[in-house]
N, CA, C and O atoms as a GROMACS GRO file, in nm:
protein
  388
    1UNK      N    1   2.708   0.889   1.199
    1UNK     CA    2   2.669   0.791   1.100
    1UNK      C    3   2.550   0.712   1.153
    1UNK      O    4   2.548   0.669   1.268
    2UNK      N    5   2.451   0.695   1.069
    2UNK     CA    6   2.330   0.622   1.105
    2UNK      C    7   2.339   0.480   1.051
    2UNK      O    8   2.424   0.448   0.968
    3UNK      N    9   2.248   0.395   1.100
    3UNK     CA   10   2.239   0.258   1.050
    3UNK      C   11   2.098   0.232   1.002
    3UNK      O   12   2.000   0.258   1.072
    4UNK      N   13   2.088   0.180   0.880
    4UNK     CA   14   1.961   0.135   0.826
    4UNK      C   15   1.947  -0.012   0.862
    4UNK      O   16   2.028  -0.095   0.820
    5UNK      N   17   1.844  -0.043   0.940
    5UNK     CA   18   1.820  -0.180   0.986
    5UNK      C   19   1.704  -0.235   0.903
    5UNK      O   20   1.592  -0.184   0.910
    6UNK      N   21   1.732  -0.340   0.826
    6UNK     CA   22   1.630  -0.396   0.737
    6UNK      C   23   1.567  -0.521   0.798
    6UNK      O   24   1.629  -0.588   0.880
    7UNK      N   25   1.444  -0.552   0.758
    7UNK     CA   26   1.375  -0.671   0.812
    7UNK      C   27   1.448  -0.802   0.786
    7UNK      O   28   1.429  -0.899   0.860
    8UNK      N   29   1.533  -0.807   0.683
    8UNK     CA   30   1.606  -0.930   0.654
    8UNK      C   31   1.725  -0.951   0.747
    8UNK      O   32   1.798  -1.049   0.733
    9UNK      N   33   1.746  -0.858   0.842
    9UNK     CA   34   1.854  -0.870   0.939
    9UNK      C   35   1.980  -0.794   0.902
    9UNK      O   36   2.071  -0.782   0.983
   10UNK      N   37   1.985  -0.742   0.780
   10UNK     CA   38   2.105  -0.669   0.739
   10UNK      C   39   2.103  -0.527   0.796
   10UNK      O   40   1.997  -0.469   0.819
   11UNK      N   41   2.223  -0.475   0.818
   11UNK     CA   42   2.240  -0.338   0.865
   11UNK      C   43   2.341  -0.269   0.775
   11UNK      O   44   2.446  -0.325   0.743
   12UNK      N   45   2.308  -0.148   0.734
   12UNK     CA   46   2.392  -0.071   0.643
   12UNK      C   47   2.421   0.065   0.704
   12UNK      O   48   2.330   0.132   0.753
   13UNK      N   49   2.548   0.106   0.702
   13UNK     CA   50   2.583   0.240   0.746
   13UNK      C   51   2.531   0.340   0.643
   13UNK      O   52   2.545   0.320   0.523
   14UNK      N   53   2.471   0.446   0.693
   14UNK     CA   54   2.414   0.549   0.606
   14UNK      C   55   2.457   0.685   0.657
   14UNK      O   56   2.440   0.717   0.775
   15UNK      N   57   2.514   0.764   0.568
   15UNK     CA   58   2.553   0.901   0.603
   15UNK      C   59   2.456   0.998   0.538
   15UNK      O   60   2.414   0.977   0.425
   16UNK      N   61   2.420   1.105   0.609
   16UNK     CA   62   2.337   1.207   0.546
   16UNK      C   63   2.414   1.275   0.433
   16UNK      O   64   2.537   1.283   0.437
   17UNK      N   65   2.342   1.323   0.335
   17UNK     CA   66   2.406   1.391   0.222
   17UNK      C   67   2.472   1.521   0.267
   17UNK      O   68   2.577   1.560   0.216
   18UNK      N   69   2.410   1.587   0.364
   18UNK     CA   70   2.462   1.714   0.414
   18UNK      C   71   2.515   1.697   0.556
   18UNK      O   72   2.463   1.616   0.633
   19UNK      N   73   2.617   1.772   0.589
   19UNK     CA   74   2.677   1.765   0.722
   19UNK      C   75   2.575   1.797   0.831
   19UNK      O   76   2.585   1.747   0.943
   20UNK      N   77   2.477   1.880   0.798
   20UNK     CA   78   2.375   1.921   0.896
   20UNK      C   79   2.273   1.811   0.924
   20UNK      O   80   2.194   1.822   1.018
   21UNK      N   81   2.274   1.705   0.844
   21UNK     CA   82   2.185   1.593   0.872
   21UNK      C   83   2.096   1.554   0.756
   21UNK      O   84   2.105   1.609   0.646
   22UNK      N   85   2.010   1.456   0.783
   22UNK     CA   86   1.918   1.402   0.683
   22UNK      C   87   1.807   1.501   0.653
   22UNK      O   88   1.761   1.575   0.740
   23UNK      N   89   1.764   1.500   0.528
   23UNK     CA   90   1.646   1.575   0.485
   23UNK      C   91   1.525   1.482   0.493
   23UNK      O   92   1.543   1.360   0.492
   24UNK      N   93   1.404   1.535   0.501
   24UNK     CA   94   1.286   1.448   0.499
   24UNK      C   95   1.284   1.357   0.376
   24UNK      O   96   1.243   1.241   0.386
   25UNK      N   97   1.328   1.408   0.262
   25UNK     CA   98   1.330   1.325   0.141
   25UNK      C   99   1.426   1.207   0.156
   25UNK      O  100   1.402   1.101   0.097
   26UNK      N  101   1.533   1.223   0.232
   26UNK     CA  102   1.626   1.112   0.258
   26UNK      C  103   1.557   1.002   0.339
   26UNK      O  104   1.573   0.884   0.310
   27UNK      N  105   1.480   1.044   0.438
   27UNK     CA  106   1.410   0.947   0.524
   27UNK      C  107   1.305   0.872   0.442
   27UNK      O  108   1.289   0.751   0.456
   28UNK      N  109   1.235   0.944   0.357
   28UNK     CA  110   1.134   0.881   0.270
   28UNK      C  111   1.201   0.777   0.181
   28UNK      O  112   1.150   0.667   0.166
   29UNK      N  113   1.315   0.811   0.123
   29UNK     CA  114   1.386   0.718   0.035
   29UNK      C  115   1.436   0.595   0.112
   29UNK      O  116   1.431   0.484   0.060
   30UNK      N  117   1.484   0.614   0.234
   30UNK     CA  118   1.537   0.503   0.313
   30UNK      C  119   1.428   0.412   0.366
   30UNK      O  120   1.444   0.289   0.367
   31UNK      N  121   1.317   0.470   0.411
   31UNK     CA  122   1.212   0.390   0.476
   31UNK      C  123   1.100   0.352   0.381
   31UNK      O  124   1.020   0.263   0.412
   32UNK      N  125   1.092   0.418   0.268
   32UNK     CA  126   0.991   0.383   0.169
   32UNK      C  127   0.851   0.429   0.204
   32UNK      O  128   0.754   0.373   0.153
   33UNK      N  129   0.837   0.528   0.288
   33UNK     CA  130   0.704   0.578   0.325
   33UNK      C  131   0.706   0.729   0.344
   33UNK      O  132   0.809   0.785   0.383
   34UNK      N  133   0.596   0.792   0.318
   34UNK     CA  134   0.585   0.938   0.332
   34UNK      C  135   0.569   0.982   0.478
   34UNK      O  136   0.605   1.094   0.513
   35UNK      N  137   0.516   0.893   0.560
   35UNK     CA  138   0.494   0.928   0.701
   35UNK      C  139   0.572   0.833   0.789
   35UNK      O  140   0.579   0.713   0.762
   36UNK      N  141   0.633   0.888   0.896
   36UNK     CA  142   0.712   0.804   0.985
   36UNK      C  143   0.700   0.853   1.128
   36UNK      O  144   0.649   0.962   1.155
   37UNK      N  145   0.747   0.769   1.217
   37UNK     CA  146   0.748   0.800   1.361
   37UNK      C  147   0.893   0.808   1.406
   37UNK      O  148   0.977   0.730   1.360
   38UNK      N  149   0.921   0.900   1.495
   38UNK     CA  150   1.054   0.912   1.554
   38UNK      C  151   1.042   0.866   1.699
   38UNK      O  152   0.970   0.925   1.779
   39UNK      N  153   1.114   0.759   1.732
   39UNK     CA  154   1.112   0.703   1.868
   39UNK      C  155   1.242   0.742   1.936
   39UNK      O  156   1.350   0.703   1.892
   40UNK      N  157   1.232   0.820   2.042
   40UNK     CA  158   1.349   0.861   2.118
   40UNK      C  159   1.393   0.745   2.207
   40UNK      O  160   1.319   0.702   2.295
   41UNK      N  161   1.515   0.695   2.184
   41UNK     CA  162   1.566   0.583   2.263
   41UNK      C  163   1.640   0.631   2.387
   41UNK      O  164   1.634   0.567   2.492
   42UNK      N  165   1.708   0.743   2.375
   42UNK     CA  166   1.776   0.807   2.488
   42UNK      C  167   1.809   0.950   2.445
   42UNK      O  168   1.757   0.997   2.343
   43UNK      N  169   1.893   1.019   2.520
   43UNK     CA  170   1.920   1.159   2.487
   43UNK      C  171   2.002   1.175   2.359
   43UNK      O  172   2.012   1.286   2.307
   44UNK      N  173   2.061   1.069   2.308
   44UNK     CA  174   2.145   1.076   2.190
   44UNK      C  175   2.086   1.009   2.066
   44UNK      O  176   2.104   1.057   1.954
   45UNK      N  177   2.015   0.896   2.085
   45UNK     CA  178   1.973   0.812   1.973
   45UNK      C  179   1.822   0.811   1.952
   45UNK      O  180   1.743   0.818   2.047
   46UNK      N  181   1.784   0.803   1.825
   46UNK     CA  182   1.643   0.786   1.788
   46UNK      C  183   1.633   0.673   1.687
   46UNK      O  184   1.729   0.641   1.617
   47UNK      N  185   1.516   0.613   1.681
   47UNK     CA  186   1.484   0.512   1.581
   47UNK      C  187   1.368   0.568   1.499
   47UNK      O  188   1.264   0.603   1.555
   48UNK      N  189   1.386   0.577   1.369
   48UNK     CA  190   1.282   0.630   1.281
   48UNK      C  191   1.223   0.514   1.204
   48UNK      O  192   1.296   0.435   1.142
   49UNK      N  193   1.091   0.503   1.208
   49UNK     CA  194   1.020   0.393   1.142
   49UNK      C  195   0.902   0.447   1.062
   49UNK      O  196   0.856   0.559   1.087
   50UNK      N  197   0.856   0.370   0.968
   50UNK     CA  198   0.738   0.408   0.891
   50UNK      C  199   0.616   0.407   0.982
   50UNK      O  200   0.605   0.323   1.071
   51UNK      N  201   0.524   0.500   0.960
   51UNK     CA  202   0.403   0.505   1.042
   51UNK      C  203   0.320   0.379   1.031
   51UNK      O  204   0.254   0.338   1.127
   52UNK      N  205   0.323   0.316   0.914
   52UNK     CA  206   0.246   0.194   0.894
   52UNK      C  207   0.329   0.068   0.922
   52UNK      O  208   0.304  -0.037   0.864
   53UNK      N  209   0.428   0.080   1.010
   53UNK     CA  210   0.522  -0.029   1.035
   53UNK      C  211   0.457  -0.160   1.078
   53UNK      O  212   0.510  -0.266   1.048
   54UNK      N  213   0.344  -0.155   1.147
   54UNK     CA  214   0.282  -0.279   1.196
   54UNK      C  215   0.228  -0.364   1.080
   54UNK      O  216   0.207  -0.484   1.097
   55UNK      N  217   0.207  -0.302   0.965
   55UNK     CA  218   0.156  -0.375   0.849
   55UNK      C  219   0.270  -0.434   0.765
   55UNK      O  220   0.244  -0.505   0.668
   56UNK      N  221   0.395  -0.404   0.801
   56UNK     CA  222   0.511  -0.447   0.724
   56UNK      C  223   0.578  -0.569   0.787
   56UNK      O  224   0.547  -0.606   0.901
   57UNK      N  225   0.669  -0.631   0.713
   57UNK     CA  226   0.743  -0.747   0.761
   57UNK      C  227   0.818  -0.714   0.891
   57UNK      O  228   0.881  -0.609   0.901
   58UNK      N  229   0.809  -0.803   0.989
   58UNK     CA  230   0.871  -0.779   1.119
   58UNK      C  231   1.021  -0.761   1.105
   58UNK      O  232   1.089  -0.833   1.032
   59UNK      N  233   1.072  -0.661   1.177
   59UNK     CA  234   1.214  -0.630   1.180
   59UNK      C  235   1.264  -0.673   1.319
   59UNK      O  236   1.248  -0.600   1.417
   60UNK      N  237   1.324  -0.791   1.325
   60UNK     CA  238   1.367  -0.848   1.454
   60UNK      C  239   1.468  -0.759   1.526
   60UNK      O  240   1.457  -0.740   1.648
   61UNK      N  241   1.566  -0.705   1.454
   61UNK     CA  242   1.668  -0.623   1.519
   61UNK      C  243   1.612  -0.493   1.575
   61UNK      O  244   1.643  -0.456   1.688
   62UNK      N  245   1.528  -0.426   1.498
   62UNK     CA  246   1.467  -0.302   1.546
   62UNK      C  247   1.371  -0.331   1.661
   62UNK      O  248   1.365  -0.255   1.758
   63UNK      N  249   1.297  -0.441   1.651
   63UNK     CA  250   1.208  -0.481   1.760
   63UNK      C  251   1.286  -0.505   1.888
   63UNK      O  252   1.243  -0.462   1.995
   64UNK      N  253   1.398  -0.572   1.877
   64UNK     CA  254   1.482  -0.601   1.994
   64UNK      C  255   1.533  -0.473   2.060
   64UNK      O  256   1.535  -0.463   2.183
   65UNK      N  257   1.573  -0.376   1.979
   65UNK     CA  258   1.621  -0.248   2.033
   65UNK      C  259   1.511  -0.180   2.113
   65UNK      O  260   1.535  -0.134   2.225
   66UNK      N  261   1.392  -0.173   2.057
   66UNK     CA  262   1.280  -0.106   2.123
   66UNK      C  263   1.238  -0.182   2.249
   66UNK      O  264   1.212  -0.121   2.353
   67UNK      N  265   1.230  -0.314   2.240
   67UNK     CA  266   1.190  -0.394   2.357
   67UNK      C  267   1.289  -0.379   2.471
   67UNK      O  268   1.248  -0.364   2.586
   68UNK      N  269   1.418  -0.382   2.442
   68UNK     CA  270   1.520  -0.368   2.547
   68UNK      C  271   1.522  -0.227   2.604
   68UNK      O  272   1.543  -0.209   2.724
   69UNK      N  273   1.501  -0.127   2.519
   69UNK     CA  274   1.504   0.012   2.566
   69UNK      C  275   1.387   0.042   2.659
   69UNK      O  276   1.404   0.106   2.762
   70UNK      N  277   1.267  -0.006   2.623
   70UNK     CA  278   1.148   0.029   2.698
   70UNK      C  279   1.098  -0.082   2.789
   70UNK      O  280   1.003  -0.062   2.865
   71UNK      N  281   1.161  -0.199   2.782
   71UNK     CA  282   1.121  -0.309   2.868
   71UNK      C  283   0.983  -0.364   2.840
   71UNK      O  284   0.916  -0.417   2.929
   72UNK      N  285   0.939  -0.350   2.716
   72UNK     CA  286   0.806  -0.395   2.678
   72UNK      C  287   0.817  -0.505   2.574
   72UNK      O  288   0.845  -0.476   2.457
   73UNK      N  289   0.797  -0.631   2.612
   73UNK     CA  290   0.813  -0.741   2.518
   73UNK      C  291   0.704  -0.747   2.411
   73UNK      O  292   0.712  -0.828   2.319
   74UNK      N  293   0.603  -0.663   2.422
   74UNK     CA  294   0.493  -0.665   2.326
   74UNK      C  295   0.514  -0.568   2.209
   74UNK      O  296   0.440  -0.572   2.111
   75UNK      N  297   0.613  -0.481   2.221
   75UNK     CA  298   0.643  -0.387   2.112
   75UNK      C  299   0.691  -0.464   1.990
   75UNK      O  300   0.774  -0.554   2.002
   76UNK      N  301   0.641  -0.430   1.873
   76UNK     CA  302   0.681  -0.492   1.747
   76UNK      C  303   0.710  -0.382   1.645
   76UNK      O  304   0.634  -0.287   1.632
   77UNK      N  305   0.821  -0.396   1.573
   77UNK     CA  306   0.856  -0.302   1.468
   77UNK      C  307   0.859  -0.377   1.336
   77UNK      O  308   0.915  -0.486   1.328
   78UNK      N  309   0.798  -0.319   1.234
   78UNK     CA  310   0.800  -0.379   1.101
   78UNK      C  311   0.862  -0.285   1.000
   78UNK      O  312   0.861  -0.164   1.018
   79UNK      N  313   0.916  -0.342   0.896
   79UNK     CA  314   0.977  -0.262   0.789
   79UNK      C  315   1.116  -0.213   0.827
   79UNK      O  316   1.166  -0.245   0.935
   80UNK      N  317   1.177  -0.136   0.739
   80UNK     CA  318   1.310  -0.083   0.768
   80UNK      C  319   1.303   0.021   0.879
   80UNK      O  320   1.200   0.085   0.900
   81UNK      N  321   1.414   0.037   0.949
   81UNK     CA  322   1.423   0.136   1.057
   81UNK      C  323   1.557   0.206   1.047
   81UNK      O  324   1.656   0.144   1.008
   82UNK      N  325   1.561   0.332   1.080
   82UNK     CA  326   1.684   0.410   1.077
   82UNK      C  327   1.723   0.444   1.220
   82UNK      O  328   1.651   0.516   1.290
   83UNK      N  329   1.837   0.392   1.263
   83UNK     CA  330   1.893   0.423   1.394
   83UNK      C  331   1.990   0.538   1.375
   83UNK      O  332   2.091   0.523   1.307
   84UNK      N  333   1.959   0.652   1.435
   84UNK     CA  334   2.038   0.772   1.409
   84UNK      C  335   2.068   0.849   1.536
   84UNK      O  336   1.992   0.846   1.633
   85UNK      N  337   2.180   0.916   1.534
   85UNK     CA  338   2.218   1.010   1.639
   85UNK      C  339   2.140   1.139   1.614
   85UNK      O  340   2.115   1.176   1.499
   86UNK      N  341   2.102   1.207   1.719
   86UNK     CA  342   2.025   1.330   1.702
   86UNK      C  343   2.097   1.433   1.614
   86UNK      O  344   2.032   1.512   1.546
   87UNK      N  345   2.230   1.434   1.616
   87UNK     CA  346   2.301   1.531   1.533
   87UNK      C  347   2.283   1.503   1.384
   87UNK      O  348   2.302   1.592   1.302
   88UNK      N  349   2.247   1.379   1.348
   88UNK     CA  350   2.218   1.346   1.209
   88UNK      C  351   2.082   1.397   1.165
   88UNK      O  352   2.045   1.383   1.048
   89UNK      N  353   2.006   1.456   1.257
   89UNK     CA  354   1.870   1.499   1.228
   89UNK      C  355   1.852   1.649   1.228
   89UNK      O  356   1.739   1.698   1.228
   90UNK      N  357   1.963   1.723   1.228
   90UNK     CA  358   1.955   1.869   1.236
   90UNK      C  359   1.864   1.932   1.132
   90UNK      O  360   1.776   2.011   1.167
   91UNK      N  361   1.882   1.899   1.006
   91UNK     CA  362   1.798   1.957   0.900
   91UNK      C  363   1.655   1.908   0.909
   91UNK      O  364   1.561   1.984   0.885
   92UNK      N  365   1.638   1.783   0.943
   92UNK     CA  366   1.505   1.726   0.954
   92UNK      C  367   1.426   1.796   1.064
   92UNK      O  368   1.311   1.835   1.042
   93UNK      N  369   1.487   1.813   1.180
   93UNK     CA  370   1.419   1.878   1.291
   93UNK      C  371   1.391   2.025   1.261
   93UNK      O  372   1.288   2.078   1.301
   94UNK      N  373   1.484   2.089   1.190
   94UNK     CA  374   1.466   2.230   1.153
   94UNK      C  375   1.346   2.244   1.058
   94UNK      O  376   1.266   2.337   1.072
   95UNK      N  377   1.335   2.153   0.962
   95UNK     CA  378   1.225   2.160   0.866
   95UNK      C  379   1.090   2.128   0.930
   95UNK      O  380   0.988   2.182   0.889
   96UNK      N  381   1.090   2.041   1.032
   96UNK     CA  382   0.965   2.004   1.098
   96UNK      C  383   0.915   2.112   1.192
   96UNK      O  384   0.796   2.116   1.224
   97UNK      N  385   1.004   2.199   1.238
   97UNK     CA  386   0.962   2.299   1.337
   97UNK      C  387   0.906   2.424   1.272
   97UNK      O  388   0.866   2.517   1.343
   0.00000   0.00000   0.00000
């Protein structure tokens, strides 16, 4: 199960429609953008954000995750972010390859 982290501080559990994981269209619908970045947090978790995230409203929770993971207090995340386990990305990774 993934978590959608919104700039307003709310977090919502999100399940992929298919057992194999999220489709690119799911990510577009959740993040509101056609292009996104996948940030590997560790061997299990990734944070997916819109490519134009710096132009969006600051997301304090997502920013905190990235800053603590990488030890860089200057990292800033804007807009919604999807915190997902790699197994939730099976279809997405298959389609991108």
